[in-house]
BAKE-115747 format. One line per 5 residues: for each residue x, y, z of N, C-alpha, C. Coordinates in nm, 3 decimals, m for minus. Each point is the difference from the previous one (the first is absolute). Layout:
% residues N
X Y Z X Y Z X Y Z ~ ...;
//
This chain:
% residues 314
2.285 0.270 m0.187 m0.084 m0.095 m0.073 m0.066 m0.100 0.092 ~ 0.066 m0.035 0.111 m0.061 m0.096 0.093 m0.133 0.053 0.051 ~ m0.001 0.131 0.032 m0.123 0.059 0.052 m0.111 m0.009 m0.103 ~ 0.029 0.037 m0.122 m0.101 m0.002 m0.104 m0.051 m0.141 m0.022 ~ 0.091 m0.094 m0.010 m0.041 m0.137 m0.026 m0.081 m0.059 0.114;
0.039 0.029 0.122 m0.070 m0.059 0.114 m0.136 0.064 0.022 ~ m0.009 0.130 m0.021 m0.128 0.064 0.023 m0.100 m0.042 m0.106 ~ 0.050 m0.053 m0.108 m0.083 m0.058 m0.102 m0.089 m0.106 0.064 ~ 0.056 m0.071 0.093 m0.072 m0.107 0.068 m0.122 0.056 0.070 ~ 0.019 0.109 0.073 m0.112 0.059 0.072 m0.102 0.055 m0.096;
0.046 0.068 m0.104 m0.092 0.062 m0.095 m0.086 m0.105 m0.068 ~ 0.061 m0.109 m0.044 m0.078 m0.104 m0.067 m0.097 m0.064 0.096 ~ 0.040 m0.012 0.127 m0.089 m0.061 0.099 m0.119 0.089 0.030 ~ 0.023 0.130 0.011 m0.109 0.091 0.028 m0.097 0.003 m0.117 ~ 0.052 m0.004 m0.120 m0.087 m0.005 m0.116 m0.079 m0.130 m0.002;
0.062 m0.105 0.050 m0.072 m0.127 0.006 m0.123 0.014 0.087 ~ 0.012 0.072 0.110 m0.114 0.021 0.088 m0.108 0.077 m0.075 ~ 0.041 0.102 m0.073 m0.097 0.080 m0.072 m0.068 m0.080 m0.109 ~ 0.068 m0.097 m0.057 m0.054 m0.072 m0.113 m0.089 m0.117 0.041 ~ m0.011 m0.031 0.128 m0.078 m0.116 0.041 m0.135 0.039 0.056;
m0.051 0.117 m0.034 m0.130 0.044 0.050 m0.106 m0.104 m0.032 ~ m0.095 m0.017 0.093 m0.090 m0.111 m0.017 m0.146 0.032 m0.010 ~ m0.050 0.107 0.059 m0.144 0.017 0.000 m0.038 0.146 0.002 ~ m0.127 0.025 m0.010 m0.042 0.139 m0.011 0.007 0.071 0.132 ~ 0.024 0.127 m0.008 0.019 0.082 0.118 m0.133 0.035 0.064;
0.001 0.018 0.131 m0.120 0.045 0.069 m0.025 0.146 m0.033 ~ m0.123 0.046 0.021 m0.026 0.142 m0.025 0.096 0.083 0.083 ~ 0.046 0.110 m0.055 0.099 0.080 0.070 m0.018 0.147 m0.032 ~ 0.071 0.082 0.070 m0.005 0.143 m0.022 0.036 0.028 m0.143 ~ m0.068 0.097 m0.064 0.019 0.025 m0.141 0.142 0.029 m0.037;
0.069 m0.101 m0.042 0.135 0.009 m0.056 0.085 0.105 0.064 ~ m0.003 0.005 0.130 0.082 0.102 0.067 0.132 m0.058 0.046 ~ 0.010 m0.130 m0.003 0.121 m0.060 0.054 0.110 m0.001 m0.102 ~ 0.121 m0.004 0.053 0.113 m0.011 m0.090 0.007 m0.141 m0.050 ~ 0.061 m0.019 m0.115 0.012 m0.125 m0.070 0.076 m0.107 0.075;
m0.015 m0.118 m0.044 0.070 m0.107 0.067 0.090 m0.077 m0.090 ~ 0.127 0.018 0.018 0.096 m0.075 m0.079 0.026 m0.130 0.068 ~ m0.006 0.002 0.129 0.010 m0.124 0.073 m0.141 m0.025 0.044 ~ m0.082 m0.057 m0.084 m0.142 m0.003 0.026 m0.041 m0.120 0.082 ~ m0.107 0.019 0.079 m0.064 m0.113 0.061 m0.073 m0.070 m0.112;
m0.044 m0.121 0.027 m0.061 m0.076 m0.107 m0.119 0.076 m0.050 ~ m0.024 0.030 m0.091 m0.107 0.059 m0.070 0.005 0.145 0.013 ~ m0.082 0.049 m0.078 0.041 0.134 m0.013 0.053 0.042 0.129 ~ 0.021 m0.068 0.087 0.094 0.013 0.107 m0.046 m0.007 0.137 ~ 0.058 0.091 0.069 0.016 m0.016 0.141 m0.122 0.015 0.084;
m0.115 0.045 m0.043 m0.086 0.048 0.105 m0.144 m0.036 0.009 ~ m0.043 0.014 0.121 m0.141 0.000 0.033 m0.031 0.143 0.038 ~ 0.094 0.064 0.063 m0.011 0.142 0.029 0.053 0.076 m0.119 ~ m0.002 0.133 0.003 0.055 0.075 m0.113 0.141 m0.044 m0.027 ~ 0.039 m0.009 m0.127 0.128 m0.053 m0.039 0.115 0.074 0.065;
0.101 m0.073 0.036 0.118 0.064 0.056 0.103 0.018 m0.108 ~ 0.085 0.095 0.019 0.105 0.022 m0.099 0.114 m0.095 0.025 ~ 0.000 m0.060 0.114 0.116 m0.075 0.042 0.052 m0.100 m0.097 ~ m0.090 m0.070 m0.064 0.049 m0.111 m0.079 0.056 0.043 m0.133 ~ 0.004 0.125 m0.027 0.046 0.043 m0.129 0.149 0.020 0.004;
0.056 m0.025 0.111 0.138 0.035 0.016 0.092 m0.063 m0.104 ~ 0.083 0.079 m0.057 0.099 m0.050 m0.093 0.133 0.012 0.071 ~ 0.012 m0.057 0.111 0.121 0.017 0.076 0.114 m0.079 m0.056 ~ m0.030 m0.074 m0.099 0.100 m0.077 m0.066 0.073 0.095 m0.090 ~ 0.120 m0.023 m0.020 0.068 0.085 m0.091 0.009 m0.070 m0.128;
0.101 m0.026 m0.049 m0.001 m0.034 m0.138 m0.052 m0.134 m0.032 ~ m0.025 m0.023 m0.105 m0.069 m0.099 m0.071 0.082 m0.113 m0.043 ~ m0.068 m0.092 m0.042 0.061 m0.108 m0.065 m0.050 m0.120 0.066 ~ 0.047 m0.115 m0.039 m0.051 m0.120 0.061 0.111 m0.103 0.002 ~ 0.118 0.042 0.033 0.114 m0.091 m0.007 0.051 m0.036 0.139;
0.026 m0.128 0.020 0.052 m0.046 0.129 0.152 m0.008 m0.006 ~ 0.064 0.113 0.005 0.145 0.001 m0.019 0.076 m0.022 0.130 ~ m0.067 0.014 0.113 0.068 m0.018 0.128 0.033 m0.148 0.020 ~ 0.127 m0.033 0.021 0.040 m0.141 0.011 m0.024 m0.061 0.138 ~ m0.038 0.081 0.099 m0.017 m0.051 0.135 m0.116 m0.097 0.011;
0.004 m0.082 0.103 m0.107 m0.097 0.023 m0.129 0.072 0.037 ~ 0.009 0.100 0.086 m0.115 0.082 0.037 0.027 0.144 m0.041 ~ m0.097 0.063 m0.062 0.013 0.141 m0.038 m0.140 0.057 m0.020 ~ m0.009 0.132 m0.005 m0.132 0.060 m0.016 0.002 0.150 0.013 ~ m0.113 0.057 0.038 m0.012 0.145 0.008 m0.108 0.039 0.100;
0.022 0.112 0.065 m0.097 0.059 0.091 m0.029 0.141 m0.048 ~ m0.125 0.042 0.007 m0.033 0.133 m0.047 m0.102 0.067 0.088 ~ 0.014 0.131 0.015 m0.099 0.082 0.070 m0.032 0.118 m0.091 ~ m0.120 0.053 0.013 m0.035 0.109 m0.089 m0.116 0.083 0.050 ~ m0.021 0.109 m0.068 m0.109 0.093 0.028 m0.072 0.028 m0.130;
m0.133 0.005 0.006 m0.079 0.022 m0.120 m0.114 0.098 0.029 ~ m0.031 0.088 m0.094 m0.108 0.095 0.019 m0.068 0.029 m0.132 ~ m0.133 0.018 0.003 m0.066 0.043 m0.122 0.022 0.150 m0.020 ~ m0.063 0.054 m0.104 0.032 0.138 m0.040 m0.097 0.104 0.055 ~ m0.089 m0.043 0.091 m0.088 0.099 0.061 0.075 0.078 0.108;
m0.050 0.120 0.028 0.063 0.084 0.102 m0.003 m0.070 0.134 ~ 0.112 0.003 0.069 0.010 m0.070 0.128 m0.098 0.058 0.101 ~ m0.047 m0.083 0.091 m0.094 0.037 0.106 m0.140 0.030 m0.052 ~ m0.031 m0.045 m0.123 m0.137 0.007 m0.050 m0.059 m0.140 0.006 ~ m0.133 m0.010 m0.015 m0.067 m0.130 0.008 0.043 m0.095 m0.110;
0.045 0.053 m0.112 0.039 m0.084 m0.112 0.146 m0.044 0.006 ~ 0.075 0.058 0.090 0.142 m0.031 0.009 0.022 m0.138 0.061 ~ 0.086 m0.079 m0.063 0.035 m0.133 0.050 0.151 m0.015 m0.003 ~ 0.056 m0.040 0.112 0.145 m0.022 0.008 0.026 m0.122 0.087 ~ 0.111 m0.066 m0.023 0.031 m0.119 0.078 0.148 m0.034 m0.010;
0.041 m0.085 0.091 0.135 m0.055 m0.003 m0.011 m0.150 m0.022 ~ 0.107 m0.062 m0.048 m0.005 m0.144 m0.024 0.136 m0.063 0.023 ~ m0.002 m0.131 0.016 0.123 m0.078 0.014 m0.018 m0.130 m0.076 ~ 0.104 m0.042 m0.070 m0.005 m0.123 m0.079 0.132 m0.075 0.017 ~ m0.008 m0.131 m0.005 0.120 m0.083 0.013 m0.004 m0.115 m0.099;
0.114 m0.024 m0.063 0.017 m0.114 m0.090 0.122 m0.079 0.047 ~ m0.020 m0.128 0.021 0.110 m0.088 0.040 0.015 m0.110 m0.103 ~ 0.123 m0.022 m0.044 0.029 m0.102 m0.100 0.092 m0.108 0.055 ~ m0.027 m0.123 m0.038 0.087 m0.113 0.034 0.047 m0.063 m0.130 ~ 0.132 m0.003 m0.019 0.054 m0.058 m0.123 0.015 m0.150 0.017;
m0.088 m0.075 m0.067 0.004 m0.145 0.008 0.121 m0.056 m0.074 ~ 0.033 0.061 m0.115 0.120 m0.037 m0.076 0.035 0.119 m0.089 ~ 0.089 m0.020 m0.094 0.049 0.111 m0.080 m0.112 0.072 m0.075 ~ m0.100 m0.075 m0.045 m0.103 0.059 m0.086 m0.133 0.025 0.069 ~ m0.030 m0.071 0.108 m0.134 0.004 0.057 m0.003 0.069 0.136;
m0.100 0.087 0.016 m0.015 0.078 0.122 m0.143 m0.017 0.051 ~ m0.014 m0.016 0.132 m0.130 0.002 0.065 m0.017 0.138 0.063 ~ m0.109 0.066 m0.030 m0.021 0.139 0.042 m0.126 0.013 0.085 ~ 0.007 0.080 0.104 m0.117 0.029 0.081 m0.020 0.149 0.013 ~ m0.125 0.043 0.008 m0.031 0.142 0.013 m0.104 0.021 0.110;
0.022 0.102 0.085 m0.101 0.048 0.095 0.006 0.152 0.001 ~ m0.111 0.063 0.031 m0.002 0.145 0.003 m0.128 0.052 0.062 ~ 0.001 0.128 0.031 m0.118 0.061 0.059 0.011 0.151 0.000 ~ m0.104 0.065 0.052 m0.003 0.146 m0.004 m0.072 0.056 0.121 ~ 0.023 0.127 0.024 m0.062 0.073 0.111 m0.054 0.131 m0.053;
m0.130 0.019 0.010 m0.059 0.126 m0.044 0.047 0.113 0.090 ~ 0.024 0.115 m0.060 0.033 0.120 0.076 m0.116 0.099 m0.001 ~ m0.106 m0.034 m0.072 m0.122 0.079 m0.003 m0.118 m0.096 0.003 ~ m0.120 0.051 0.013 m0.124 m0.079 m0.009 0.000 m0.124 0.089 ~ 0.021 0.018 0.127 m0.015 m0.110 0.094 0.127 m0.066 0.045;
0.107 0.020 m0.073 0.131 m0.054 0.035 m0.003 m0.152 0.025 ~ m0.068 m0.071 m0.088 m0.007 m0.145 0.011 0.127 m0.065 m0.056 ~ 0.027 m0.120 0.048 0.112 m0.079 m0.052 m0.055 m0.106 m0.094 ~ 0.077 m0.035 m0.103 m0.043 m0.098 m0.098 0.116 m0.094 m0.034 ~ m0.032 m0.127 m0.013 0.096 m0.096 m0.052 m0.024 m0.020 m0.148;
0.107 m0.021 m0.076 m0.013 m0.042 m0.139 m0.010 m0.152 m0.004 ~ m0.052 m0.053 m0.110 0.012 m0.142 m0.023 0.147 m0.032 m0.024 ~ 0.045 m0.111 0.052 0.137 m0.042 m0.023 0.009 m0.103 m0.111 ~ 0.118 m0.045 m0.029 0.014 m0.111 m0.094 0.134 m0.071 0.020 ~ 0.003 m0.122 m0.048 0.122 m0.079 m0.008 0.019 m0.035 m0.147;
0.122 0.015 m0.052 0.021 m0.018 m0.143 0.126 m0.080 m0.030 ~ m0.006 m0.069 m0.113 0.119 m0.061 m0.060 0.043 0.091 m0.114 ~ 0.127 0.035 m0.002 0.052 0.093 m0.100 0.124 m0.059 m0.067 ~ 0.001 0.001 m0.132 0.118 m0.038 m0.078 0.012 0.100 m0.113 ~ 0.091 0.097 0.014 0.006 0.110 m0.096 0.057 m0.037 m0.135;
0.063 m0.117 m0.011 0.052 m0.043 m0.129 m0.061 m0.131 m0.045 ~ m0.124 m0.027 0.043 m0.062 m0.129 m0.025 m0.013 m0.029 m0.149 ~ m0.039 0.100 m0.078 m0.020 m0.021 m0.143 0.121 0.042 m0.083 ~ 0.069 0.106 0.044 0.115 0.048 m0.078 0.081 0.095 0.086 ~ 0.130 m0.001 m0.017 0.088 0.095 0.067 0.108 0.044 m0.098;
0.006 0.130 m0.028 0.097 0.051 m0.095 0.043 0.139 0.035 ~ 0.097 0.057 m0.073 0.051 0.134 0.032 m0.104 0.111 m0.023 ~ m0.093 m0.022 m0.092 m0.102 0.101 m0.030 m0.136 m0.039 0.059 ~ m0.042 m0.123 m0.021 m0.133 m0.041 0.046 0.009 m0.118 0.096 ~ m0.085 0.006 0.102 m0.013 m0.107 0.097 m0.148 m0.027 0.021;
m0.037 m0.127 m0.004 m0.141 m0.037 0.017 m0.009 m0.094 0.119 ~ m0.068 0.044 0.103 m0.013 m0.079 0.121 m0.142 m0.044 0.026 ~ m0.021 m0.061 0.114 m0.131 m0.053 0.036 m0.023 0.017 0.149 ~ m0.120 0.042 0.036 m0.040 0.009 0.140 m0.135 m0.069 0.018 ~ m0.014 m0.074 0.108 m0.128 m0.059 0.038 m0.024 0.038 0.146;
m0.114 0.065 0.027 m0.027 0.051 0.134 m0.125 m0.064 0.059 ~ 0.007 m0.033 0.128 m0.116 m0.048 0.075 m0.040 0.112 0.096 ~ m0.120 0.053 m0.018 m0.046 0.113 0.080 m0.046 m0.048 0.137 ~ 0.042 0.073 0.102 m0.038 m0.030 0.138 m0.094 0.110 0.048 ~ m0.132 m0.026 0.009 m0.093 0.104 0.043 0.031 0.047 0.142;
0.023 0.129 0.016 0.031 0.058 0.130 m0.078 0.129 0.024 ~ m0.043 0.064 m0.108 m0.071 0.127 0.016 m0.142 m0.024 0.050 ~ m0.055 0.101 0.063 m0.136 m0.008 0.051 m0.099 m0.024 m0.114 ~ 0.029 0.061 m0.115 m0.090 m0.013 m0.114 m0.004 m0.144 m0.052 ~ 0.118 m0.060 m0.013 0.005 m0.138 m0.049 m0.061 m0.098 0.099;
0.033 0.019 0.127 m0.042 m0.097 0.102 m0.147 0.017 0.037 ~ m0.043 0.122 0.030 m0.134 0.024 0.050 m0.102 0.026 m0.111 ~ 0.038 0.086 m0.095 m0.097 0.041 m0.101 m0.013 m0.102 m0.114 ~ 0.114 m0.035 m0.061 m0.003 m0.086 m0.118 0.006 m0.148 0.033 ~ 0.041 m0.034 0.122 0.017 m0.139 0.041 0.085 m0.076 m0.102;
0.113 0.061 m0.028 0.093 m0.056 m0.097 0.081 m0.112 0.065 ~ 0.013 m0.110 m0.070 0.077 m0.112 0.051 0.147 0.014 m0.039 ~ 0.024 0.024 m0.126 0.136 0.025 m0.049 m0.009 0.044 m0.146 ~ 0.111 0.015 m0.064 0.008 0.030 m0.142 0.135 m0.047 m0.052 ~ 0.005 m0.037 m0.126 0.126 m0.044 m0.063 0.028 0.088 m0.121;
0.118 0.058 m0.004 0.039 0.090 m0.109 0.119 m0.058 m0.075 ~ m0.009 m0.001 m0.132 0.112 m0.039 m0.086 0.044 0.125 m0.075 ~ 0.128 0.035 0.013 0.047 0.128 m0.055 0.136 m0.017 m0.069 ~ 0.003 m0.026 m0.130 0.127 0.004 m0.073 0.052 0.143 m0.001 ~ 0.132 0.015 0.000 0.061 0.132 0.011 0.103 0.020 m0.111;
m0.017 0.108 m0.078 0.090 0.030 m0.111 0.079 0.125 0.036 ~ 0.131 m0.013 0.011 0.086 0.113 0.035 0.097 0.025 m0.115 ~ 0.007 0.125 m0.045 0.086 0.037 m0.111 0.101 0.106 0.046 ~ 0.126 m0.036 m0.001 0.108 0.092 0.033 0.045 0.067 m0.128 ~ m0.028 0.130 m0.013 0.022 0.069 m0.127 0.141 0.058 m0.015;
0.081 m0.008 0.104 0.135 0.055 m0.007 0.083 m0.062 m0.112 ~ m0.001 m0.132 m0.020 0.081 m0.059 m0.108 m0.041 0.045 m0.140 ~ m0.122 0.054 m0.016 m0.043 0.044 m0.132 0.004 0.152 m0.014 ~ 0.070 0.066 0.094 0.025 0.143 m0.015 m0.082 0.092 0.087 ~ m0.099 m0.052 0.074 m0.080 0.084 0.090 0.052 m0.019 0.140;
0.106 0.071 0.033 0.070 m0.019 0.127 m0.090 0.029 0.120 ~ m0.003 m0.096 0.092 m0.074 0.018 0.123 m0.149 m0.025 m0.009 ~ m0.049 m0.048 m0.115 m0.143 m0.021 m0.019 m0.035 m0.148 0.016 ~ m0.105 m0.026 0.077 m0.052 m0.135 0.017 m0.150 0.002 m0.025 ~ m0.050 m0.096 m0.077 m0.142 m0.013 m0.027 m0.051 m0.132 0.056;
m0.117 0.003 0.061 m0.057 m0.120 0.062 m0.144 m0.016 m0.043 ~ m0.037 m0.123 m0.035 m0.140 m0.032 m0.027 m0.035 m0.124 0.082 ~ m0.107 0.010 0.081 m0.040 m0.114 0.082 m0.152 m0.019 m0.006 ~ m0.047 m0.095 m0.081 m0.141 m0.038 0.006 m0.021 m0.089 0.121 ~ m0.118 0.006 0.061 m0.027 m0.081 0.119 m0.145 m0.047 m0.002;
m0.018 m0.130 m0.003 m0.134 m0.059 0.004 m0.027 m0.060 0.137 ~ m0.113 0.034 0.061 m0.033 m0.048 0.134 m0.133 m0.074 0.001 ~ 0.000 m0.118 0.062 m0.124 m0.074 0.027 m0.026 0.008 0.150 ~ m0.113 0.060 0.036 m0.035 0.017 0.141 m0.096 m0.109 0.046 ~ 0.005 m0.028 0.128 m0.090 m0.098 0.060 m0.069 0.067 0.119;
m0.133 0.001 m0.002 m0.078 0.060 0.107 m0.098 m0.102 0.056 ~ m0.044 0.025 0.122 m0.100 m0.087 0.060 m0.132 0.014 m0.073 ~ m0.031 0.124 m0.041 m0.125 0.026 m0.073 0.032 0.086 m0.122 ~ m0.087 m0.008 m0.101 0.019 0.080 m0.121 m0.034 0.146 0.022 ~ m0.083 0.029 0.099 m0.041 0.137 0.033 0.051 0.032 0.140;
0.056 0.119 0.017 0.055 0.033 0.131 m0.106 0.057 0.093 ~ 0.041 0.036 0.121 m0.095 0.046 0.101 m0.057 0.138 m0.030 ~ 0.057 0.068 m0.100 m0.055 0.129 m0.043 m0.095 m0.020 m0.118 ~ m0.033 m0.128 m0.028 m0.091 m0.036 m0.108 0.055 0.041 m0.137 ~ 0.129 m0.015 m0.014 0.065 0.024 m0.129 0.075 m0.125 m0.042;
0.009 m0.021 m0.128 0.064 m0.122 m0.049 0.151 0.007 0.020 ~ 0.056 m0.107 0.051 0.146 m0.011 0.011 0.061 m0.026 m0.137 ~ 0.124 0.035 m0.015 0.072 m0.027 m0.125 0.059 m0.140 0.003 ~ m0.036 m0.081 m0.098 0.060 m0.133 m0.011 0.135 0.007 m0.071 ~ 0.007 0.080 m0.107 0.124 0.013 m0.077 0.037 0.147 m0.016;
0.129 0.029 0.002 0.050 0.132 m0.040 0.119 m0.020 m0.093 ~ 0.015 0.090 m0.093 0.115 m0.001 m0.091 0.054 0.142 m0.007 ~ 0.122 0.019 0.044 0.059 0.134 0.000 0.127 0.002 m0.084 ~ 0.034 0.119 m0.047 0.119 0.021 m0.081 0.077 0.118 0.060 ~ 0.121 m0.026 0.044 0.086 0.105 0.054 0.108 0.033 m0.102;
0.008 0.127 m0.038 0.105 0.049 m0.089 0.084 0.100 0.081 ~ 0.130 m0.020 0.004 0.086 0.085 0.082 0.122 0.045 m0.081 ~ 0.034 0.126 0.016 0.122 0.055 m0.060 0.082 0.065 0.108 ~ 0.128 m0.033 0.004 0.091 0.057 0.099 0.119 0.060 m0.073 ~ 0.035 0.119 0.041 0.119 0.065 m0.056 0.089 0.043 0.115;
0.115 m0.063 0.014 0.100 0.039 0.100 0.091 0.103 m0.067 ~ m0.030 0.127 0.023 0.072 0.104 m0.073 0.130 0.043 0.067 ~ 0.024 m0.045 0.125 0.131 0.012 0.062 0.022 m0.130 0.078 ~ 0.115 m0.013 0.066 0.026 m0.119 0.080 m0.097 m0.012 0.117 ~ m0.058 0.112 0.043 m0.086 m0.002 0.118 m0.145 0.038 m0.026;
m0.027 0.073 m0.106 m0.135 0.051 m0.024 m0.068 m0.076 m0.113 ~ m0.133 m0.015 0.012 m0.074 m0.073 m0.103 m0.141 0.056 m0.015 ~ m0.058 m0.028 m0.115 m0.138 0.036 m0.032 m0.076 m0.129 m0.026 ~ m0.123 m0.007 0.051 m0.080 m0.121 m0.014 m0.141 0.036 m0.045 ~ m0.051 m0.073 m0.098 m0.136 0.021 m0.048 m0.071 m0.134 m0.012;
m0.120 m0.009 0.054 m0.080 m0.123 m0.004 m0.133 0.025 m0.068 ~ m0.043 m0.098 m0.080 m0.135 0.001 m0.055 m0.061 m0.138 0.026 ~ m0.121 m0.004 0.058 m0.066 m0.126 0.032 m0.138 m0.002 m0.065 ~ m0.031 m0.113 m0.066 m0.132 m0.019 m0.061 m0.056 m0.131 0.054 ~ m0.125 0.003 0.047 m0.055 m0.119 0.064 m0.142 m0.031 m0.043;
m0.025 m0.131 m0.023 m0.133 m0.052 m0.026 m0.038 m0.095 0.112 ~ m0.129 m0.016 0.026 m0.044 m0.096 0.101 m0.133 m0.060 m0.041 ~ m0.024 m0.121 0.053 m0.122 m0.074 m0.031 m0.057 m0.057 0.129 ~ m0.129 0.016 0.019 m0.065 m0.058 0.118 m0.029 m0.147 m0.025 ~ m0.047 m0.069 0.102 m0.038 m0.140 m0.017 m0.113 m0.009 m0.103;
0.012 m0.095 m0.090 m0.096 m0.010 m0.109 0.051 0.062 m0.127 ~ 0.121 0.060 0.005 0.062 0.053 m0.120 m0.047 0.137 m0.043 ~ m0.065 0.075 0.087 m0.047 0.133 m0.037 0.116 0.098 0.007 ~ 0.029 0.065 m0.112 0.113 0.092 m0.008 m0.035 0.134 0.064 ~ 0.094 0.056 0.074 m0.017 0.132 0.060 0.079 0.103 m0.080;
m0.029 0.125 0.021 0.068 0.104 m0.076 0.149 m0.003 0.026 ~ 0.082 0.013 m0.105 0.145 0.007 0.020 0.038 0.133 0.063 ~ 0.117 0.006 0.058 0.046 0.123 0.064 0.151 0.012 m0.019 ~ 0.049 0.123 0.000 0.144 0.022 m0.016 0.047 0.106 0.098 ~ 0.129 0.001 0.026 0.058 0.102 0.088 0.142 0.030 m0.045;
0.051 0.112 0.050 0.131 0.046 m0.043 0.071 0.065 0.118 ~ 0.130 m0.014 0.006 0.076 0.068 0.106 0.139 0.038 m0.053 ~ 0.054 0.105 0.056 0.136 0.042 m0.031 0.069 0.036 0.131 ~ 0.128 m0.027 0.009 0.073 0.032 0.123 0.147 0.022 m0.030 ~ 0.065 0.068 0.093 0.144 0.019 m0.001 0.057 m0.065 0.124;
0.117 m0.060 m0.012 0.062 m0.065 0.114 0.147 0.033 0.010 ~ 0.052 m0.021 0.119 0.142 0.030 0.023 0.056 m0.106 0.095 ~ 0.108 m0.063 m0.040 0.067 m0.101 0.082 0.098 0.070 0.094 ~ m0.041 0.013 0.124 0.083 0.067 0.099 0.127 m0.079 0.027 ~ m0.013 m0.133 0.003 0.114 m0.089 0.022 m0.034 m0.134 m0.062;
0.084 m0.100 0.022 m0.030 m0.133 m0.052 m0.123 m0.060 0.066 ~ m0.037 0.049 0.117 m0.110 m0.059 0.074 m0.128 0.085 0.000 ~ 0.013 0.133 m0.010 m0.116 0.087 0.016 m0.030 0.078 m0.128 ~ m0.130 0.011 m0.029 m0.045 0.077 m0.116 m0.122 0.083 0.037 ~ m0.013 0.114 m0.066 m0.114 0.088 0.017 m0.077 0.008 m0.132;
m0.131 0.019 0.007 m0.078 0.018 m0.121 m0.116 0.093 0.026 ~ m0.047 0.068 m0.105 m0.114 0.091 0.009 m0.067 0.007 m0.136 ~ m0.131 0.009 0.000 m0.068 0.005 m0.129 m0.148 0.024 0.012 ~ m0.069 m0.019 m0.114 m0.144 0.019 m0.012 m0.059 m0.125 m0.064 ~ m0.116 m0.043 0.050 m0.063 m0.122 m0.050 m0.149 0.021 m0.022;
m0.058 m0.070 m0.098 m0.145 0.002 m0.022 m0.061 m0.136 0.034 ~ 0.061 m0.074 0.090 m0.045 m0.136 0.029 m0.140 m0.007 0.060 ~ m0.057 0.111 0.041 m0.137 m0.003 0.053 m0.099 m0.045 m0.106 ~ 0.036 0.013 m0.126 m0.091 m0.047 m0.104 m0.021 m0.150 0.012 ~ 0.104 m0.073 0.037 m0.014 m0.145 0.015 m0.085 m0.032 0.121;
0.011 0.077 0.105 m0.077 m0.027 0.119 m0.147 0.034 m0.018 ~ m0.028 0.109 m0.068 m0.135 0.053 m0.001 m0.079 m0.024 m0.127 ~ 0.058 m0.065 m0.100 m0.066 0.000 m0.130 m0.136 m0.068 0.003 ~ m0.019 m0.099 0.086 m0.129 m0.069 0.004 m0.106 0.085 0.069 ~ 0.041 0.109 0.060 m0.096 0.092 0.063 m0.020 0.124 m0.086;
0.042 m0.005 m0.123 m0.026 0.109 m0.091 0.104 0.108 m0.004 ~ 0.119 m0.027 0.051 0.104 0.103 m0.003 0.045 0.027 m0.143 ~ 0.049 0.120 m0.022 0.052 0.039 m0.131 0.117 m0.091 m0.036 ~ m0.006 m0.062 m0.119 0.106 m0.092 m0.039 0.107 0.067 m0.085 ~ m0.018 0.125 m0.034 0.101 0.068 m0.080 0.125 0.026 0.083;
0.114 m0.005 m0.065 0.126 0.023 0.070 0.026 0.151 0.007 ~ m0.025 0.058 0.114 0.027 0.141 0.025 0.092 0.006 0.120 ~ 0.126 0.026 m0.025 0.101 m0.017 0.103 m0.022 0.088 0.121 ~ m0.062 0.115 m0.016 m0.020 0.090 0.114 m0.149 0.021 0.029 ~ m0.077 m0.106 m0.017 m0.142 0.003 0.032 m0.018 m0.019 0.150;
m0.069 0.092 0.067 m0.018 m0.008 0.145 m0.069 m0.129 0.043 ~ m0.091 m0.049 m0.081 m0.080 m0.115 0.039 0.076 m0.132 m0.010 ~ 0.094 m0.010 m0.090 0.063 m0.131 m0.025 0.151 0.000 0.012 ~ 0.060 0.113 0.034 0.147 0.007 0.004 0.050 0.023 0.141 ~ 0.125 m0.039 0.022 0.063 0.025 0.129 0.149 0.020 m0.019;
0.059 0.063 0.099 0.145 0.013 0.002 0.054 m0.097 0.104 ~ 0.120 m0.049 m0.020 0.056 m0.096 0.095 0.148 0.027 0.022 ~ 0.045 m0.032 0.121 0.139 0.010 0.039 0.038 m0.133 0.064 ~ 0.120 m0.047 m0.025 0.037 m0.129 0.057 0.148 m0.013 0.031 ~ 0.027 m0.084 0.097 0.137 m0.036 0.037 0.009 m0.152 0.000;
0.099 m0.055 m0.070 0.017 m0.144 m0.009 0.138 m0.042 0.046 ~ 0.003 m0.109 0.074 0.125 m0.061 0.046 0.008 m0.140 m0.059 ~ 0.107 m0.030 m0.070 0.019 m0.133 m0.057 0.115 m0.070 0.072 ~ m0.013 m0.131 0.015 0.102 m0.076 0.070 0.022 m0.135 m0.068;
//
């Protein structure tokens, strides 16, 4: 259980990165890249053709609970991601990534969290990319703590680090408020099942309303993360995510909403190490402003990717 609970920290942090997208993506290769679960700000990572790297779901299980009593705790993850095109073709995109989450427990209820991460393309130029980082205040029982339901609160300050945020969008920062609803279904008869709902509202701050690609930056985003986890043995689990996101440019102009879906299987090798593998359609979030198909098709070559990950929690 320690592994599952701790990796929850990494999973929620990686989703936080994905939910803080800020501006429109630069023109890119026609939806050939794999999706981004750990997305760069805005439809994500690139000026060059999208990399698969940021889609890594190297986090294992879910949740958003700070159960580790230590003063410092966190998670490290590495992963591999590839889209569904045949390898060694022009449309094939693959990458590796690394992510780190460090937590400092200020007191029994409050945690200060930091995130950094990046990726390395294995195809199409083999460029390296940094993700935007963040610093967050987390209190998982801020509103309510009970045997079945827990309602927490997260506030994140985005630290622009990616090339897209710094050079293209000239992003100064962003502030995200994300209440977190966690439902432990075991006491009501659904053994091993956990449900999570996390809405996240972000206010972005940019130097200019239009970025260097002559596209409007996003002033506000509102995302909804729905997660279901089933631990069907002491070591194995199933995870499913659904994300729905709206965004508004400066001046209040609404952009098209977008959704994505992912499923994965994980295995806790030990209390410290976990493995995961799955399929994701997160490319819809990255590419939707460029006309990508918004329908959820889990094995669509243009918007889906497979991912493998290894996570270490401490």
